[in-house]
C-alpha positions in Angstrom: 63.4 88.5 148.4 66.8 86.6 149.2 69.6 87.8 150.5 71.4 87.1 147.5 68.7 88.8 145.4 68.4 91.8 147.6 71.9 92.4 147.2 72.3 92.3 143.8 69.4 94.9 143.6 71.3 97.4 145.7 74.9 96.2 143.7 72.6 97.6 140.1 71.1 100.7 141.7 74.8 101.8 142.6 76.0 101.2 139.1 73.7 103.3 138.0 74.1 106.1 140.5 77.3 106.3 139.6 77.7 106.2 135.6 77.5 109.8 135.7 80.7 110.3 137.3 82.7 107.8 135.6 81.2 109.7 132.5 82.7 112.8 133.8 85.7 111.5 134.7 87.1 109.8 131.1 85.6 113.4 129.5 82.3 112.1 128.3 78.8 113.5 129.1 76.3 111.1 129.5 74.3 113.0 127.1 76.7 111.9 124.4 76.6 108.7 124.8 75.2 106.6 122.1 74.9 109.5 120.1 76.9 109.8 116.6 80.3 111.7 117.1 81.2 114.6 114.2 83.4 113.6 111.1 86.1 115.2 111.8 86.8 112.7 115.1 84.9 109.8 114.0 86.3 106.7 114.4 85.6 104.3 111.1 84.0 101.3 113.2 82.7 98.4 110.6 82.6 94.4 111.1 85.6 92.4 110.4 84.7 91.1 106.9 84.0 92.0 103.5 82.4 95.0 102.9 78.4 95.7 102.2 78.2 96.7 98.3 75.1 98.6 97.8 74.5 101.3 95.5 74.0 104.2 97.9 76.6 102.9 100.9 77.4 105.7 103.6 80.2 105.1 106.0 78.4 105.3 109.2 80.1 106.7 112.6 79.7 104.7 115.6 80.2 106.0 119.0 84.3 105.1 120.7 85.3 106.5 124.0 88.3 108.4 122.0 89.4 109.5 125.5 90.3 105.6 126.3 91.8 104.7 122.9 93.5 108.1 121.5 95.8 110.5 123.6 94.5 114.5 123.0 96.4 116.1 120.4 93.9 117.9 119.1 95.7 121.0 118.0 96.2 120.5 114.0 100.0 121.3 112.9 100.8 122.3 109.1 103.5 122.2 107.1 104.3 124.1 103.2 106.2 121.9 101.2 107.8 123.2 98.0 109.6 121.4 95.2 110.2 122.2 92.0 106.8 120.2 90.9 104.1 121.2 93.4 103.2 122.7 96.3 102.0 120.8 98.9 100.6 121.2 102.5 100.7 118.7 104.9 98.3 118.5 108.5 99.0 116.3 110.9 95.6 115.5 110.7 94.9 112.0 109.9 98.9 111.7 110.7 100.0 113.7 108.0 97.2 113.7 105.6 97.3 116.2 102.1 95.1 119.6 102.5 96.7 121.1 99.4 98.4 119.5 95.9 99.0 122.2 93.5 100.9 121.4 90.2 103.4 124.0 89.2 102.9 122.6 85.6 99.5 122.4 85.1 96.6 124.7 85.1 92.8 125.3 84.6 91.0 127.4 81.9 91.6 130.4 84.4 95.3 130.1 84.6 94.7 128.9 88.4 96.8 126.4 88.9 95.7 122.4 89.7 95.4 121.4 92.8 94.8 117.7 93.3 93.5 117.9 96.6 90.1 119.8 97.0 88.4 120.7 100.5 85.8 118.9 101.2 86.4 116.1 98.4 89.9 114.2 99.7 91.2 116.6 102.0 91.0 113.6 104.4 93.3 111.3 103.1 96.0 108.5 103.9 93.8 107.8 106.8 95.0 104.1 108.9 92.9 101.5 110.3 92.8 98.4 111.7 90.5 95.5 113.0 90.4 95.0 116.7 89.7 91.3 118.3 86.4 92.7 118.6 85.5 92.8 115.4 85.6 96.6 114.7 88.0 98.4 112.3 89.2 101.5 114.7 90.3 104.6 112.1 93.3 106.7 113.4 92.3 109.9 111.3 92.5 112.2 114.7 95.1 113.1 117.4 98.3 113.1 116.0 101.2 115.7 116.1 104.0 115.9 114.0 107.4 115.4 116.0 110.1 115.8 113.8 109.9 119.5 112.1 113.6 120.1 112.4 113.4 123.4 110.5 112.0 125.0 113.2 110.0 126.6 110.5 106.4 125.6 108.2 107.3 126.4 104.7 110.6 124.1 103.6 111.6 123.9 100.0 112.7 120.5 99.0 115.4 121.2 96.6 118.1 118.2 96.8 117.5 115.7 99.8 114.0 114.0 100.5 112.4 115.8 103.3 111.2 113.3 106.5 108.0 114.4 108.2 107.1 112.0 111.3 103.9 111.9 113.1 102.8 109.9 116.5 99.5 108.9 117.9 98.7 107.2 121.2 96.2 104.4 121.0 96.0 102.3 124.2 98.5 103.4 125.7 100.5 102.2 122.8 102.2 104.9 120.3 101.4 104.6 116.7 104.4 106.3 113.6 103.5 107.5 110.9 106.4 108.8 108.8 105.7 110.4 105.2 108.7 111.0 103.1 109.0 113.7 100.2 111.4 113.5 97.4 112.9 116.7 95.1 111.4 116.6 91.4 109.0 113.3 92.3 105.4 113.3 92.1 104.8 110.4 94.6 104.9 110.3 98.5 106.7 106.6 100.8 104.6 106.1 103.8 106.1 104.1 106.4 103.9 103.1 109.9 104.7 101.2 112.8 102.2 99.6 114.5 104.4 96.9 116.6 103.5 98.5 120.2 99.7 97.9 119.2 100.3 94.9 117.1 99.0 92.5 120.6 95.3 95.2 119.7 95.3 93.9 115.8 93.5 91.2 114.4 93.9 88.8 111.4 96.9 91.1 110.6 93.9 93.3 109.0 95.7 96.9 108.9 94.4 99.2 105.8 95.5 102.5 104.0 92.8 104.6 102.8 92.7 107.5 100.0 89.2 109.3 100.1 87.6 110.6 97.9 89.9 110.0 94.1 91.1 113.2 92.4 88.8 116.5 91.4 88.4 116.6 87.7 90.1 119.7 86.0 88.9 120.1 82.4 86.6 122.8 81.0 84.3 120.0 79.4 83.3 117.4 82.5 81.5 115.2 80.3 84.1 114.6 78.2 86.1 114.3 81.3 83.5 112.2 82.5 84.3 109.1 80.2 87.8 108.9 81.4 87.0 108.9 84.8 87.7 105.5 86.5 89.1 103.5 89.7 91.0 100.4 89.5 92.6 97.5 91.3 95.2 95.6 89.8 96.4 92.1 90.9 98.8 89.8 89.2 98.8 93.2 86.7 95.5 92.1 85.9 93.2 95.6 86.5 89.7 95.0 87.5 87.8 98.0 86.8 84.7 99.7 89.0 81.5 99.5 87.2 80.2 102.7 88.5 77.7 100.7 90.4 78.6 98.5 93.1 81.7 98.6 95.6 84.7 96.5 94.4 86.4 94.5 97.1 89.3 91.7 96.1 91.1 89.1 98.4 94.7 88.6 97.5 98.1 90.3 96.8 97.2 93.6 95.5 99.5 96.0 93.2 97.6 98.9 93.5 94.5 100.4 93.7 94.1 104.4 91.8 91.4 107.0 90.7 91.4 109.1 87.7 90.4 111.5 85.5 91.4 112.7 82.0 95.5 113.9 82.6 95.9 113.0 86.6 95.5 110.4 88.9 96.1 109.1 92.5 97.8 105.2 93.3 98.7 103.8 96.3 100.7 101.7 95.8 101.7 98.8 98.6 105.9 98.2 99.1 105.2 95.9 102.0 102.9 92.0 101.1 99.4 93.3 100.9 96.1 91.3 101.1 93.3 92.8 99.6 92.1 96.0 97.5 88.5 97.6 97.8 86.8 100.5 96.0 84.4 102.2 97.8 81.5 104.3 95.7 79.1 107.0 96.7 76.9 107.7 93.8 73.7 109.0 95.3 72.4 112.6 95.1 72.6 113.1 98.8 75.9 112.4 99.1 76.9 114.6 96.8 75.1 117.8 98.0 77.2 117.0 101.2 80.6 116.5 100.1 80.5 119.0 96.8 80.4 121.7 97.3 82.6 124.3 95.3 83.1 124.4 91.5 86.4 123.9 89.1 86.8 126.5 86.3 82.9 127.2 86.9 82.5 123.8 86.3 80.7 121.3 88.8 83.2 118.6 89.7 80.9 115.7 88.7 77.7 115.1 86.6 74.8 114.3 87.7 76.0 111.5 89.9 77.1 109.6 87.2 80.6 109.9 88.1 81.3 108.6 91.5 83.1 109.8 94.6 85.9 107.1 95.0 87.6 106.0 98.1 89.9 104.0 97.4 91.4 101.0 100.1 95.1 98.5 100.4 94.8 95.6 103.0 98.4 94.6 104.5 99.3 91.6 105.6 101.3 92.7 108.5 100.2 94.0 112.3 103.9 95.2 112.6 105.0 97.4 109.9 103.7 98.4 106.4 104.6 100.8 103.4 103.4 102.1 100.7 103.4 104.5 98.1 101.4 107.3 97.1 102.2 108.9 93.7 99.6 111.7 92.6 99.9 113.7 89.8 99.9 113.7 85.9 99.3 110.6 83.4 102.3 110.2 82.6 103.9 107.0 80.9 107.6 107.3 82.0 106.0 108.3 85.9 103.5 106.0 85.8 106.1 103.1 84.3 108.9 103.5 86.6 107.3 101.9 89.7 107.2 98.9 87.6 104.0 97.2 88.7 101.7 97.7 85.6 100.4 101.2 86.8 100.7 102.7 83.3 98.7 100.6 82.0 95.6 102.8 83.7 96.4 105.0 81.1 94.3 105.2 77.8 95.7 103.7 74.8 92.7 101.3 73.3 92.5 97.6 73.3 95.4 95.4 72.8 96.0 95.3 69.2 96.7 98.8 69.3 97.7 99.4 72.5 101.4 98.7 71.6 101.1 101.3 68.7 99.6 104.1 71.2 102.5 103.8 72.8 105.3 103.7 70.5 103.2 106.9 68.9 103.6 108.4 72.6 107.4 107.6 72.9 108.4 109.6 69.0 105.9 112.8 69.8 107.7 112.9 73.2 111.0 112.2 71.5 110.5 114.4 69.0 109.7 117.4 71.6 113.3 117.2 72.7 114.2 118.7 69.2 111.2 120.9 69.2 109.5 122.6 71.4 106.4 122.8 69.7 104.1 120.0 70.0 102.4 121.5 66.8 105.3 121.6 64.9 105.6 118.0 66.0 102.6 117.1 64.8 103.1 118.8 61.7 106.7 116.7 61.4 104.8 113.7 63.0 102.2 113.7 60.0 105.3 113.9 57.0 106.6 110.8 58.8 103.5 108.9 58.8 102.8 109.5 55.4 106.2 108.2 54.6 105.9 105.0 56.0 102.6 104.0 54.7 103.3 105.5 50.8 103.6 101.9 49.6 100.5 101.0 50.8 99.0 104.3 49.7 100.3 104.2 45.9 99.5 100.1 45.7 95.7 101.7 46.8 95.6 104.7 44.3 96.6 102.5 41.9 94.4 99.9 42.3 91.3 102.2 42.8 92.5 103.3 39.3 92.6 100.5 37.4 89.3 99.3 38.6 88.1 102.8 37.6 89.7 102.4 34.1 87.7 99.8 33.5 84.6 100.5 34.6 82.4 101.0 31.6 83.5 97.8 30.4 82.1 96.4 34.4 78.9 98.1 33.6 78.7 96.5 29.2 78.8 93.6 30.6 76.2 94.5 33.4 73.9 95.7 30.7 74.9 92.1 28.1 74.1 89.4 31.2 71.3 91.3 33.2 69.2 88.7 33.6 71.9 86.4 34.8 73.4 87.8 37.8 75.9 84.8 37.6 77.6 85.1 34.4 78.0 88.8 35.2 80.0 87.8 38.3 82.5 85.4 35.8 82.7 87.7 33.4 83.6 90.7 35.4 86.1 88.3 37.4 87.6 87.4 34.3 87.7 91.3 33.1 89.7 91.9 36.4 92.4 88.7 35.7 92.6 89.6 31.9 93.8 93.4 33.3 95.7 92.3 36.5 92.8 94.3 38.3 92.0 92.8 42.5 88.9 94.0 43.5 90.1 94.2 47.5 93.6 95.9 46.5 92.2 99.7 47.0 90.6 98.8 50.4 93.6 96.4 51.6 95.9 98.7 52.5 93.5 101.4 54.0 92.5 98.5 56.4 96.5 97.7 57.5 96.4 101.4 58.4 92.9 101.6 60.3 95.0 100.1 63.9 97.3 103.5 63.4 94.6 105.7 62.7 92.8 104.5 66.1 96.3 104.7 67.6 96.5 108.2 67.0 92.5 108.7 67.7 93.2 107.6 71.4 96.4 109.3 72.4 96.0 112.7 70.6 92.6 112.9 72.6 93.7 111.8 75.9 97.6 112.3 76.7 98.4 114.7 78.8 101.3 116.5 76.5 99.3 118.1 74.7 97.4 119.4 77.8 97.7 123.1 77.5 100.3 123.1 74.8 100.0 126.2 72.5 100.4 126.2 68.6 99.9 129.2 66.5 98.3 132.2 66.4 94.5 130.9 67.9 95.4 127.7 68.4 96.6 127.9 72.2 96.0 124.7 73.7 95.9 121.6 71.4 94.1 119.5 74.1 91.2 121.3 73.2 88.9 122.5 70.3 90.5 125.5 68.7 87.2 127.4 68.6 87.2 131.0 67.3 83.5 131.8 67.5 81.9 131.3 70.8 77.4 130.6 70.0 75.4 131.5 72.6 74.0 128.4 71.9 74.3 124.6 72.1 73.9 122.8 68.4 73.6 119.0 69.1 76.4 117.2 68.2 78.1 120.0 66.7 78.2 122.0 69.8 78.8 126.0 71.0 81.6 127.2 69.1 82.9 127.3 65.7 86.2 125.5 65.6 88.4 126.2 62.3 90.3 123.1 61.6 87.4 120.7 61.4 86.2 123.3 58.8 89.5 123.1 56.7 89.8 119.2 56.8 86.3 118.7 56.0 87.4 120.6 53.5 90.5 118.6 52.3 88.5 115.7 52.5 86.4 116.9 50.0 88.9 117.6 47.9 90.9 114.0 48.4 87.4 112.3 48.0 86.6 114.0 44.4 90.1 113.7 43.1 89.9 109.9 44.2 86.1 109.5 42.3 85.8 110.0 38.9 82.4 108.7 38.3 79.7 110.5 37.5 77.1 108.6 39.7 75.1 111.6 41.2 74.7 108.9 45.0 78.5 108.5 45.1 78.7 112.7 44.7 76.2 113.0 47.5 78.0 110.4 49.9 81.0 112.4 49.0 80.0 115.7 50.2 77.9 114.2 53.0 81.3 112.6 54.6 82.7 116.0 54.4 79.8 118.0 56.4 79.8 114.8 58.7 83.3 115.5 59.4 83.2 118.9 60.4 80.0 118.5 62.6 81.6 115.4 64.3 85.2 116.7 64.7 84.3 120.7 66.1 84.4 119.4 69.6 87.4 117.0 69.2 90.7 118.8 70.8 92.5 120.5 68.0 95.9 118.4 68.5 94.0 115.5 66.4 92.0 118.0 64.3 95.5 119.9 63.2 97.3 116.0 62.5 94.2 114.7 60.2 94.0 118.1 58.5 98.0 118.2 57.5 97.2 114.2 56.4 94.8 114.8 54.6 96.7 117.8 52.9 99.9 115.7 52.3 97.6 113.0 51.2 96.0 115.7 48.4 99.8 116.4 47.5 100.9 112.6 47.6 98.0 111.9 45.0 98.7 114.4 42.8 102.4 113.1 42.5 100.9 109.3 42.0 98.4 110.5 39.4 101.5 112.4 37.6 104.1 109.7 38.3 101.9 106.7 37.1 102.4 105.4 33.5 98.6 105.9 32.1 96.9 102.8 31.0 96.8 101.7 27.4 92.9 101.4 27.6 90.5 98.0 28.2 90.3 95.6 26.0 87.0 95.3 24.1 84.7 92.7 25.2 83.6 91.0 21.5 79.4 90.5 21.2 
């Protein structure tokens, strides 16, 4: 063995002997080296490329030398913030993570106020991370401290002026500063982060902000709410919806990323230049067992893995200074429209042809509510206005149906006379319609023209937060839920586990309306009329009482309107007799 080889072996031996003392010096025991650290102290490390899109993706924590990268500031500081709209608890963890966000104007079924931040679900939020030149994505999720509590106490009420909270952490002897700004009478928080001292360590301007866990479900019927639950990315005001199976990663300037339930949403809206949007989805049973440990209103937050847990992320095109806004609150059109980035398009207004009608309906409802402070009474006034609006179409439809009914005996005679010649029957029937000035489609076209309005009304009444928790009269104490008078001890398919009163009244009114419109003695037609009435009772039993109230009122007004039209109409002299 030559001299150089011997020196090399001696040097390696000395290094191995010195490693335990080095680990103790920097605060890591040799046994810990190579092991995963806890979730609370994790450094989220991933390769600097597009994320993997596996169905059951989980975030892997990789061991890092935390004492080399971060200063020791492990003491959590909390601030209680109160505004006219919410009570929030802000923690120094993650640089101002929101630990609780209780909405004062909205409650659960048991009168507990809605909390949009649930422990174990989405309380580890507003996490910053960046990519270094080694290709790692370093998460700044711990060792922050609050540096500007000028109030000197931990309970702060915001009445007029905004509140600024500034947090700092030290990374590789460089300071990162994050500022949160809270406003009175607003559901959003402005976020400003200064990375300037760390800019030399950030690769490819890859800085991002993540909101973990989306929003919890808040309604007593999780299956119904699950149909509304979604996470979206908007780029150029074009919305890409997560398909609940794969993660979604879109490069390019991003308007916002959001997650919504039926009535609430959280959204990150970048103010500084962005370069990508990302949605991470977790829907495997193991993830649910680990994350979901609490109940809301005695109902599980998520249903059998059909509704994923979403993490939303925005990438910023800067390594110096980034700005964003976090919206955390109700799905109210005016609130979302205020940002002027198309965030209001995440609301449920249906497909494009009826979307404008839905917005117009909602605007009219909220306008009427300013003068009539009861949404039940608003729906009554709205029903009357709609009937007046469609009266010309309704009148034309009834007159056409009445004319068609009056000549049905003559049509039957033609069918009997030319029963062996279908073509001749058609020709003679058309001549008969022309003679009497009857359009066979006259009764259908006016109704078809009303269909977009009816669809828009169905969507708005079923999903608008304005009706959530809004009482009317007597047993109708929430227009967003069924008006159940009797709870059944069992579940009936399609019908549900309760007996609602408004669907029964609506079905009865529908039966009377159809009976007034149908004078035919055809037993099949009579049976169809009865079947449709029963079917609507079953179908609407689980629908919101606000929707059922409107349709019931609409049917009653239709009956009154039909009686008026029939009384006002001049009866026909009768059909022209057909010569044999």
